[in-house]
Jmol script that loads the backbone (N, CA, C; Angstrom):
load data "model"
ATOM      1  N   MET A   1     113.834  95.897  98.532  1.00  0.00           N
ATOM      2  CA  MET A   1     112.988  96.429  97.499  1.00  0.00           C
ATOM      3  C   MET A   1     113.458  95.837  96.166  1.00  0.00           C
ATOM      4  N   LYS A   2     112.502  95.487  95.385  1.00  0.00           N
ATOM      5  CA  LYS A   2     112.786  94.916  94.074  1.00  0.00           C
ATOM      6  C   LYS A   2     112.997  96.041  93.065  1.00  0.00           C
ATOM      7  N   THR A   3     113.889  95.804  92.099  1.00  0.00           N
ATOM      8  CA  THR A   3     114.150  96.775  91.037  1.00  0.00           C
ATOM      9  C   THR A   3     113.880  96.125  89.687  1.00  0.00           C
ATOM     10  N   GLU A   4     113.202  96.859  88.830  1.00  0.00           N
ATOM     11  CA  GLU A   4     112.897  96.383  87.473  1.00  0.00           C
ATOM     12  C   GLU A   4     113.206  97.495  86.486  1.00  0.00           C
ATOM     13  N   ILE A   5     113.612  97.111  85.293  1.00  0.00           N
ATOM     14  CA  ILE A   5     113.826  98.109  84.251  1.00  0.00           C
ATOM     15  C   ILE A   5     112.488  98.385  83.562  1.00  0.00           C
ATOM     16  N   VAL A   6     112.364  99.572  83.037  1.00  0.00           N
ATOM     17  CA  VAL A   6     111.106  99.995  82.440  1.00  0.00           C
ATOM     18  C   VAL A   6     110.709  99.086  81.276  1.00  0.00           C
ATOM     19  N   THR A   7     111.692  98.555  80.566  1.00  0.00           N
ATOM     20  CA  THR A   7     111.389  97.656  79.447  1.00  0.00           C
ATOM     21  C   THR A   7     110.644  96.418  79.924  1.00  0.00           C
ATOM     22  N   ARG A   8     111.070  95.857  81.048  1.00  0.00           N
ATOM     23  CA  ARG A   8     110.371  94.685  81.578  1.00  0.00           C
ATOM     24  C   ARG A   8     108.967  95.066  82.032  1.00  0.00           C
ATOM     25  N   LEU A   9     108.829  96.241  82.598  1.00  0.00           N
ATOM     26  CA  LEU A   9     107.499  96.705  83.006  1.00  0.00           C
ATOM     27  C   LEU A   9     106.575  96.779  81.796  1.00  0.00           C
ATOM     28  N   LYS A  10     107.079  97.303  80.696  1.00  0.00           N
ATOM     29  CA  LYS A  10     106.268  97.402  79.483  1.00  0.00           C
ATOM     30  C   LYS A  10     105.838  96.023  78.987  1.00  0.00           C
ATOM     31  N   ARG A  11     106.749  95.066  79.050  1.00  0.00           N
ATOM     32  CA  ARG A  11     106.488  93.734  78.502  1.00  0.00           C
ATOM     33  C   ARG A  11     105.713  92.834  79.452  1.00  0.00           C
ATOM     34  N   GLU A  12     105.948  93.002  80.752  1.00  0.00           N
ATOM     35  CA  GLU A  12     105.390  92.063  81.724  1.00  0.00           C
ATOM     36  C   GLU A  12     104.660  92.765  82.868  1.00  0.00           C
ATOM     37  N   ALA A  13     103.929  93.804  82.545  1.00  0.00           N
ATOM     38  CA  ALA A  13     103.246  94.591  83.579  1.00  0.00           C
ATOM     39  C   ALA A  13     102.320  93.724  84.426  1.00  0.00           C
ATOM     40  N   THR A  14     101.561  92.834  83.798  1.00  0.00           N
ATOM     41  CA  THR A  14     100.624  91.994  84.540  1.00  0.00           C
ATOM     42  C   THR A  14     101.350  91.127  85.561  1.00  0.00           C
ATOM     43  N   ALA A  15     102.454  90.529  85.159  1.00  0.00           N
ATOM     44  CA  ALA A  15     103.218  89.665  86.072  1.00  0.00           C
ATOM     45  C   ALA A  15     103.826  90.474  87.212  1.00  0.00           C
ATOM     46  N   ILE A  16     104.362  91.644  86.894  1.00  0.00           N
ATOM     47  CA  ILE A  16     104.961  92.489  87.933  1.00  0.00           C
ATOM     48  C   ILE A  16     103.894  92.948  88.921  1.00  0.00           C
ATOM     49  N   LEU A  17     102.737  93.337  88.419  1.00  0.00           N
ATOM     50  CA  LEU A  17     101.648  93.762  89.313  1.00  0.00           C
ATOM     51  C   LEU A  17     101.128  92.608  90.151  1.00  0.00           C
ATOM     52  N   ALA A  18     101.076  91.411  89.592  1.00  0.00           N
ATOM     53  CA  ALA A  18     100.638  90.247  90.362  1.00  0.00           C
ATOM     54  C   ALA A  18     101.609  89.968  91.504  1.00  0.00           C
ATOM     55  N   GLU A  19     102.898  90.066  91.212  1.00  0.00           N
ATOM     56  CA  GLU A  19     103.896  89.848  92.256  1.00  0.00           C
ATOM     57  C   GLU A  19     103.809  90.937  93.325  1.00  0.00           C
ATOM     58  N   LEU A  20     103.609  92.165  92.889  1.00  0.00           N
ATOM     59  CA  LEU A  20     103.439  93.276  93.832  1.00  0.00           C
ATOM     60  C   LEU A  20     102.236  93.028  94.730  1.00  0.00           C
ATOM     61  N   ASN A  21     101.170  92.551  94.145  1.00  0.00           N
ATOM     62  CA  ASN A  21      99.960  92.251  94.912  1.00  0.00           C
ATOM     63  C   ASN A  21     100.207  91.144  95.935  1.00  0.00           C
ATOM     64  N   ASP A  22     100.996  90.144  95.555  1.00  0.00           N
ATOM     65  CA  ASP A  22     101.292  89.031  96.468  1.00  0.00           C
ATOM     66  C   ASP A  22     102.235  89.435  97.586  1.00  0.00           C
ATOM     67  N   THR A  23     103.309  90.142  97.242  1.00  0.00           N
ATOM     68  CA  THR A  23     104.361  90.436  98.220  1.00  0.00           C
ATOM     69  C   THR A  23     104.190  91.775  98.917  1.00  0.00           C
ATOM     70  N   ARG A  24     103.477  92.695  98.267  1.00  0.00           N
ATOM     71  CA  ARG A  24     103.315  94.067  98.756  1.00  0.00           C
ATOM     72  C   ARG A  24     104.660  94.782  98.891  1.00  0.00           C
ATOM     73  N   GLU A  25     105.677  94.261  98.234  1.00  0.00           N
ATOM     74  CA  GLU A  25     107.008  94.867  98.242  1.00  0.00           C
ATOM     75  C   GLU A  25     107.085  95.899  97.117  1.00  0.00           C
ATOM     76  N   PRO A  26     107.425  97.152  97.430  1.00  0.00           N
ATOM     77  CA  PRO A  26     107.522  98.170  96.387  1.00  0.00           C
ATOM     78  C   PRO A  26     108.524  97.760  95.308  1.00  0.00           C
ATOM     79  N   VAL A  27     108.295  98.241  94.108  1.00  0.00           N
ATOM     80  CA  VAL A  27     109.175  97.957  92.980  1.00  0.00           C
ATOM     81  C   VAL A  27     109.722  99.284  92.458  1.00  0.00           C
ATOM     82  N   LEU A  28     111.043  99.380  92.403  1.00  0.00           N
ATOM     83  CA  LEU A  28     111.694 100.553  91.839  1.00  0.00           C
ATOM     84  C   LEU A  28     111.845 100.317  90.343  1.00  0.00           C
ATOM     85  N   ILE A  29     111.324 101.224  89.548  1.00  0.00           N
ATOM     86  CA  ILE A  29     111.437 101.139  88.095  1.00  0.00           C
ATOM     87  C   ILE A  29     112.580 102.055  87.669  1.00  0.00           C
ATOM     88  N   THR A  30     113.512 101.495  86.905  1.00  0.00           N
ATOM     89  CA  THR A  30     114.620 102.298  86.419  1.00  0.00           C
ATOM     90  C   THR A  30     114.508 102.496  84.918  1.00  0.00           C
ATOM     91  N   GLN A  31     115.032 103.611  84.483  1.00  0.00           N
ATOM     92  CA  GLN A  31     115.056 103.942  83.057  1.00  0.00           C
ATOM     93  C   GLN A  31     116.448 104.499  82.758  1.00  0.00           C
ATOM     94  N   TYR A  32     117.129 103.891  81.799  1.00  0.00           N
ATOM     95  CA  TYR A  32     118.500 104.261  81.474  1.00  0.00           C
ATOM     96  C   TYR A  32     119.404 104.164  82.701  1.00  0.00           C
ATOM     97  N   GLY A  33     119.128 103.173  83.549  1.00  0.00           N
ATOM     98  CA  GLY A  33     119.959 102.919  84.726  1.00  0.00           C
ATOM     99  C   GLY A  33     119.710 103.840  85.902  1.00  0.00           C
ATOM    100  N   LYS A  34     118.723 104.715  85.801  1.00  0.00           N
ATOM    101  CA  LYS A  34     118.442 105.659  86.889  1.00  0.00           C
ATOM    102  C   LYS A  34     117.028 105.438  87.416  1.00  0.00           C
ATOM    103  N   PRO A  35     116.815 105.647  88.719  1.00  0.00           N
ATOM    104  CA  PRO A  35     115.465 105.515  89.273  1.00  0.00           C
ATOM    105  C   PRO A  35     114.484 106.423  88.544  1.00  0.00           C
ATOM    106  N   SER A  36     113.331 105.873  88.197  1.00  0.00           N
ATOM    107  CA  SER A  36     112.331 106.633  87.449  1.00  0.00           C
ATOM    108  C   SER A  36     110.998 106.715  88.197  1.00  0.00           C
ATOM    109  N   ALA A  37     110.604 105.596  88.831  1.00  0.00           N
ATOM    110  CA  ALA A  37     109.311 105.572  89.523  1.00  0.00           C
ATOM    111  C   ALA A  37     109.289 104.410  90.499  1.00  0.00           C
ATOM    112  N   TYR A  38     108.319 104.449  91.396  1.00  0.00           N
ATOM    113  CA  TYR A  38     108.067 103.343  92.308  1.00  0.00           C
ATOM    114  C   TYR A  38     106.664 102.815  92.061  1.00  0.00           C
ATOM    115  N   LEU A  39     106.540 101.514  92.071  1.00  0.00           N
ATOM    116  CA  LEU A  39     105.219 100.881  92.073  1.00  0.00           C
ATOM    117  C   LEU A  39     104.963 100.407  93.493  1.00  0.00           C
ATOM    118  N   VAL A  40     103.840 100.816  94.040  1.00  0.00           N
ATOM    119  CA  VAL A  40     103.477 100.379  95.388  1.00  0.00           C
ATOM    120  C   VAL A  40     102.037  99.894  95.379  1.00  0.00           C
ATOM    121  N   ASP A  41     101.732  99.016  96.308  1.00  0.00           N
ATOM    122  CA  ASP A  41     100.378  98.514  96.471  1.00  0.00           C
ATOM    123  C   ASP A  41      99.439  99.690  96.761  1.00  0.00           C
ATOM    124  N   ALA A  42      98.251  99.659  96.208  1.00  0.00           N
ATOM    125  CA  ALA A  42      97.303 100.776  96.358  1.00  0.00           C
ATOM    126  C   ALA A  42      96.963 101.036  97.824  1.00  0.00           C
ATOM    127  N   ASP A  43      96.745  99.978  98.613  1.00  0.00           N
ATOM    128  CA  ASP A  43      96.435 100.170 100.036  1.00  0.00           C
ATOM    129  C   ASP A  43      97.608 100.810 100.773  1.00  0.00           C
ATOM    130  N   ASP A  44      98.825 100.381 100.444  1.00  0.00           N
ATOM    131  CA  ASP A  44     100.012 100.961 101.065  1.00  0.00           C
ATOM    132  C   ASP A  44     100.150 102.436 100.690  1.00  0.00           C
ATOM    133  N   TYR A  45      99.853 102.755  99.443  1.00  0.00           N
ATOM    134  CA  TYR A  45      99.915 104.150  98.998  1.00  0.00           C
ATOM    135  C   TYR A  45      98.929 105.014  99.783  1.00  0.00           C
ATOM    136  N   GLU A  46      97.702 104.539  99.928  1.00  0.00           N
ATOM    137  CA  GLU A  46      96.698 105.284 100.694  1.00  0.00           C
ATOM    138  C   GLU A  46      97.139 105.472 102.137  1.00  0.00           C
ATOM    139  N   MET A  47      97.740 104.445 102.732  1.00  0.00           N
ATOM    140  CA  MET A  47      98.229 104.538 104.106  1.00  0.00           C
ATOM    141  C   MET A  47      99.349 105.580 104.198  1.00  0.00           C
ATOM    142  N   MET A  48     100.242 105.594 103.212  1.00  0.00           N
ATOM    143  CA  MET A  48     101.321 106.586 103.215  1.00  0.00           C
ATOM    144  C   MET A  48     100.765 108.005 103.088  1.00  0.00           C
ATOM    145  N   GLN A  49      99.746 108.172 102.257  1.00  0.00           N
ATOM    146  CA  GLN A  49      99.134 109.490 102.104  1.00  0.00           C
ATOM    147  C   GLN A  49      98.502 109.953 103.415  1.00  0.00           C
ATOM    148  N   GLU A  50      97.840 109.047 104.112  1.00  0.00           N
ATOM    149  CA  GLU A  50      97.230 109.396 105.402  1.00  0.00           C
ATOM    150  C   GLU A  50      98.306 109.775 106.409  1.00  0.00           C
ATOM    151  N   ARG A  51      99.399 109.030 106.442  1.00  0.00           N
ATOM    152  CA  ARG A  51     100.507 109.360 107.342  1.00  0.00           C
ATOM    153  C   ARG A  51     101.074 110.740 107.021  1.00  0.00           C
ATOM    154  N   MET A  52     101.191 111.062 105.742  1.00  0.00           N
ATOM    155  CA  MET A  52     101.696 112.379 105.362  1.00  0.00           C
ATOM    156  C   MET A  52     100.761 113.483 105.838  1.00  0.00           C
ATOM    157  N   ARG A  53      99.455 113.265 105.717  1.00  0.00           N
ATOM    158  CA  ARG A  53      98.492 114.271 106.198  1.00  0.00           C
ATOM    159  C   ARG A  53      98.649 114.482 107.707  1.00  0.00           C
ATOM    160  N   ILE A  54      98.827 113.392 108.440  1.00  0.00           N
ATOM    161  CA  ILE A  54      99.005 113.492 109.897  1.00  0.00           C
ATOM    162  C   ILE A  54     100.287 114.241 110.222  1.00  0.00           C
ATOM    163  N   LEU A  55     101.382 113.878 109.555  1.00  0.00           N
ATOM    164  CA  LEU A  55     102.663 114.540 109.811  1.00  0.00           C
ATOM    165  C   LEU A  55     102.620 116.018 109.437  1.00  0.00           C
ATOM    166  N   GLU A  56     101.919 116.357 108.369  1.00  0.00           N
ATOM    167  CA  GLU A  56     101.784 117.765 107.997  1.00  0.00           C
ATOM    168  C   GLU A  56     100.992 118.529 109.059  1.00  0.00           C
ATOM    169  N   GLY A  57      99.986 117.885 109.649  1.00  0.00           N
ATOM    170  CA  GLY A  57      99.228 118.517 110.726  1.00  0.00           C
ATOM    171  C   GLY A  57     100.085 118.740 111.954  1.00  0.00           C
ATOM    172  N   ILE A  58     100.896 117.752 112.296  1.00  0.00           N
ATOM    173  CA  ILE A  58     101.809 117.891 113.441  1.00  0.00           C
ATOM    174  C   ILE A  58     102.799 119.018 113.178  1.00  0.00           C
ATOM    175  N   SER A  59     103.336 119.059 111.974  1.00  0.00           N
ATOM    176  CA  SER A  59     104.295 120.106 111.615  1.00  0.00           C
ATOM    177  C   SER A  59     103.660 121.485 111.709  1.00  0.00           C
ATOM    178  N   ALA A  60     102.433 121.617 111.234  1.00  0.00           N
ATOM    179  CA  ALA A  60     101.729 122.902 111.315  1.00  0.00           C
ATOM    180  C   ALA A  60     101.527 123.300 112.771  1.00  0.00           C
ATOM    181  N   GLY A  61     101.199 122.339 113.617  1.00  0.00           N
ATOM    182  CA  GLY A  61     101.027 122.624 115.039  1.00  0.00           C
ATOM    183  C   GLY A  61     102.322 123.063 115.691  1.00  0.00           C
ATOM    184  N   GLU A  62     103.412 122.381 115.369  1.00  0.00           N
ATOM    185  CA  GLU A  62     104.713 122.757 115.923  1.00  0.00           C
ATOM    186  C   GLU A  62     105.127 124.149 115.458  1.00  0.00           C
ATOM    187  N   ARG A  63     104.833 124.457 114.188  1.00  0.00           N
ATOM    188  CA  ARG A  63     105.157 125.781 113.655  1.00  0.00           C
ATOM    189  C   ARG A  63     104.347 126.858 114.382  1.00  0.00           C
ATOM    190  N   ALA A  64     103.063 126.580 114.624  1.00  0.00           N
ATOM    191  CA  ALA A  64     102.210 127.545 115.327  1.00  0.00           C
ATOM    192  C   ALA A  64     102.740 127.787 116.736  1.00  0.00           C
ATOM    193  N   VAL A  65     103.185 126.732 117.406  1.00  0.00           N
ATOM    194  CA  VAL A  65     103.729 126.891 118.760  1.00  0.00           C
ATOM    195  C   VAL A  65     105.006 127.720 118.714  1.00  0.00           C
ATOM    196  N   SER A  66     105.901 127.410 117.786  1.00  0.00           N
ATOM    197  CA  SER A  66     107.171 128.150 117.718  1.00  0.00           C
ATOM    198  C   SER A  66     106.950 129.615 117.358  1.00  0.00           C
ATOM    199  N   GLU A  67     105.900 129.903 116.590  1.00  0.00           N
ATOM    200  CA  GLU A  67     105.589 131.287 116.217  1.00  0.00           C
ATOM    201  C   GLU A  67     104.659 131.958 117.221  1.00  0.00           C
ATOM    202  N   LYS A  68     104.364 131.232 118.291  1.00  0.00           N
ATOM    203  CA  LYS A  68     103.456 131.725 119.340  1.00  0.00           C
ATOM    204  C   LYS A  68     102.109 132.123 118.755  1.00  0.00           C
ATOM    205  N   ASN A  69     101.642 131.344 117.808  1.00  0.00           N
ATOM    206  CA  ASN A  69     100.366 131.579 117.151  1.00  0.00           C
ATOM    207  C   ASN A  69      99.353 130.534 117.654  1.00  0.00           C
ATOM    208  N   THR A  70      99.117 130.568 118.967  1.00  0.00           N
ATOM    209  CA  THR A  70      98.232 129.588 119.595  1.00  0.00           C
ATOM    210  C   THR A  70      97.193 130.307 120.459  1.00  0.00           C
ATOM    211  N   LEU A  71      96.220 129.557 120.906  1.00  0.00           N
ATOM    212  CA  LEU A  71      95.173 130.093 121.771  1.00  0.00           C
ATOM    213  C   LEU A  71      95.340 129.560 123.187  1.00  0.00           C
ATOM    214  N   SER A  72      94.863 130.329 124.147  1.00  0.00           N
ATOM    215  CA  SER A  72      94.811 129.816 125.515  1.00  0.00           C
ATOM    216  C   SER A  72      93.738 128.734 125.559  1.00  0.00           C
ATOM    217  N   GLU A  73      93.756 127.926 126.608  1.00  0.00           N
ATOM    218  CA  GLU A  73      92.741 126.873 126.725  1.00  0.00           C
ATOM    219  C   GLU A  73      91.339 127.479 126.743  1.00  0.00           C
ATOM    220  N   LYS A  74      91.164 128.582 127.472  1.00  0.00           N
ATOM    221  CA  LYS A  74      89.858 129.235 127.558  1.00  0.00           C
ATOM    222  C   LYS A  74      89.392 129.707 126.179  1.00  0.00           C
ATOM    223  N   ASP A  75      90.287 130.373 125.445  1.00  0.00           N
ATOM    224  CA  ASP A  75      89.935 130.861 124.112  1.00  0.00           C
ATOM    225  C   ASP A  75      89.653 129.700 123.157  1.00  0.00           C
ATOM    226  N   ALA A  76      90.433 128.654 123.277  1.00  0.00           N
ATOM    227  CA  ALA A  76      90.232 127.486 122.411  1.00  0.00           C
ATOM    228  C   ALA A  76      88.872 126.846 122.682  1.00  0.00           C
ATOM    229  N   ARG A  77      88.501 126.747 123.943  1.00  0.00           N
ATOM    230  CA  ARG A  77      87.185 126.179 124.280  1.00  0.00           C
ATOM    231  C   ARG A  77      86.058 127.037 123.716  1.00  0.00           C
ATOM    232  N   GLN A  78      86.173 128.349 123.830  1.00  0.00           N
ATOM    233  CA  GLN A  78      85.153 129.243 123.279  1.00  0.00           C
ATOM    234  C   GLN A  78      85.084 129.111 121.762  1.00  0.00           C
ATOM    235  N   TYR A  79      86.221 129.065 121.120  1.00  0.00           N
ATOM    236  CA  TYR A  79      86.267 128.930 119.667  1.00  0.00           C
ATOM    237  C   TYR A  79      85.622 127.618 119.242  1.00  0.00           C
ATOM    238  N   MET A  80      85.976 126.534 119.912  1.00  0.00           N
ATOM    239  CA  MET A  80      85.414 125.223 119.556  1.00  0.00           C
ATOM    240  C   MET A  80      83.923 125.166 119.847  1.00  0.00           C
ATOM    241  N   LYS A  81      83.489 125.804 120.915  1.00  0.00           N
ATOM    242  CA  LYS A  81      82.071 125.822 121.238  1.00  0.00           C
ATOM    243  C   LYS A  81      81.282 126.519 120.128  1.00  0.00           C
ATOM    244  N   LYS A  82      81.790 127.639 119.643  1.00  0.00           N
ATOM    245  CA  LYS A  82      81.132 128.342 118.535  1.00  0.00           C
ATOM    246  C   LYS A  82      81.174 127.508 117.262  1.00  0.00           C
ATOM    247  N   TRP A  83      82.301 126.870 117.027  1.00  0.00           N
ATOM    248  CA  TRP A  83      82.505 126.080 115.803  1.00  0.00           C
ATOM    249  C   TRP A  83      81.611 124.853 115.786  1.00  0.00           C
ATOM    250  N   LEU A  84      81.418 124.223 116.937  1.00  0.00           N
ATOM    251  CA  LEU A  84      80.627 122.998 117.002  1.00  0.00           C
ATOM    252  C   LEU A  84      79.127 123.261 117.048  1.00  0.00           C
ATOM    253  N   ASN A  85      78.723 124.451 117.385  1.00  0.00           N
ATOM    254  CA  ASN A  85      77.294 124.763 117.464  1.00  0.00           C
ATOM    255  C   ASN A  85      76.777 125.363 116.210  1.00  0.00           C
TER     256      ASN A  85
END
end "model"
wireframe off; spacefill off
backbone 0.3
color backbone group
Protein backbone atom coordinates (compact mmCIF):
# COMPACT_ATOMS: atom_id res chain seq x y z
CA MET A 1 0.00 0.00 0.00
CA LYS A 2 1.25 3.42 -0.88
CA THR A 3 1.49 6.16 1.77
CA GLU A 4 1.24 9.89 1.10
CA ILE A 5 1.25 12.88 3.40
CA VAL A 6 -1.78 15.12 3.35
CA THR A 7 0.31 18.04 2.09
CA ARG A 8 1.17 16.15 -1.09
CA LEU A 9 -2.48 15.23 -1.51
CA LYS A 10 -3.41 18.90 -1.33
CA ARG A 11 -0.77 19.87 -3.89
CA GLU A 12 -0.94 16.90 -6.25
CA ALA A 13 -4.42 15.42 -5.88
CA THR A 14 -4.87 14.96 -9.64
CA ALA A 15 -1.61 13.02 -9.98
CA ILE A 16 -2.34 10.86 -6.94
CA LEU A 17 -5.84 10.07 -8.21
CA ALA A 18 -4.49 9.24 -11.67
CA GLU A 19 -2.01 6.81 -10.15
CA LEU A 20 -4.75 5.31 -7.99
CA ASN A 21 -6.86 4.86 -11.10
CA ASP A 22 -3.99 3.13 -12.92
CA THR A 23 -2.79 0.85 -10.12
CA ARG A 24 -5.98 0.47 -8.05
CA GLU A 25 -3.63 0.33 -5.05
CA PRO A 26 -5.11 2.03 -1.97
CA VAL A 27 -3.29 5.10 -0.69
CA LEU A 28 -2.90 5.76 3.03
CA ILE A 29 -2.99 9.48 3.76
CA THR A 30 -1.10 10.57 6.86
CA GLN A 31 -1.40 13.78 8.79
CA TYR A 32 1.21 14.74 11.39
CA GLY A 33 2.76 11.30 10.89
CA LYS A 34 -0.42 9.40 11.79
CA PRO A 35 -2.89 7.58 9.52
CA SER A 36 -5.74 9.91 8.62
CA ALA A 37 -7.62 8.40 5.66
CA TYR A 38 -7.49 5.90 2.84
CA LEU A 39 -8.04 6.65 -0.82
CA VAL A 40 -9.46 3.70 -2.70
CA ASP A 41 -10.76 3.19 -6.21
CA ALA A 42 -14.52 3.82 -6.39
CA ASP A 43 -15.26 0.35 -7.84
CA ASP A 44 -13.19 -1.29 -5.10
CA TYR A 45 -15.04 0.73 -2.47
CA GLU A 46 -18.42 -0.39 -3.82
CA MET A 47 -17.22 -4.01 -3.84
CA MET A 48 -16.07 -3.69 -0.22
CA GLN A 49 -19.44 -2.25 0.77
CA GLU A 50 -21.25 -5.16 -0.89
CA ARG A 51 -18.99 -7.64 0.91
CA MET A 52 -19.77 -5.93 4.21
CA ARG A 53 -23.51 -6.21 3.55
CA ILE A 54 -23.10 -9.94 2.84
CA LEU A 55 -20.99 -10.50 5.95
CA GLU A 56 -23.49 -8.59 8.09
CA GLY A 57 -26.25 -10.84 6.74
CA ILE A 58 -24.24 -13.96 7.56
CA SER A 59 -23.55 -12.62 11.04
CA ALA A 60 -27.24 -11.90 11.61
CA GLY A 61 -28.07 -15.44 10.51
CA GLU A 62 -25.48 -16.96 12.83
CA ARG A 63 -26.78 -14.83 15.70
CA ALA A 64 -30.36 -15.98 15.00
CA VAL A 65 -29.23 -19.62 15.05
CA SER A 66 -27.30 -19.21 18.30
CA GLU A 67 -30.31 -17.48 19.90
CA LYS A 68 -32.61 -20.19 18.52
CA ASN A 69 -34.57 -17.49 16.72
CA THR A 70 -35.23 -19.51 13.56
CA LEU A 71 -38.15 -21.12 11.77
CA SER A 72 -38.72 -24.74 10.88
CA GLU A 73 -38.56 -25.54 7.17
CA LYS A 74 -42.36 -25.88 7.07
CA ASP A 75 -42.91 -22.52 8.78
CA ALA A 76 -40.30 -20.86 6.58
CA ARG A 77 -42.01 -22.16 3.44
CA GLN A 78 -45.39 -20.85 4.63
CA TYR A 79 -43.88 -17.49 5.52
CA MET A 80 -42.14 -17.19 2.15
CA LYS A 81 -45.27 -18.27 0.31
CA LYS A 82 -47.25 -15.47 1.98
CA TRP A 83 -44.41 -13.00 1.43
CA LEU A 84 -44.02 -13.82 -2.27
CA ASN A 85 -47.73 -13.71 -3.06
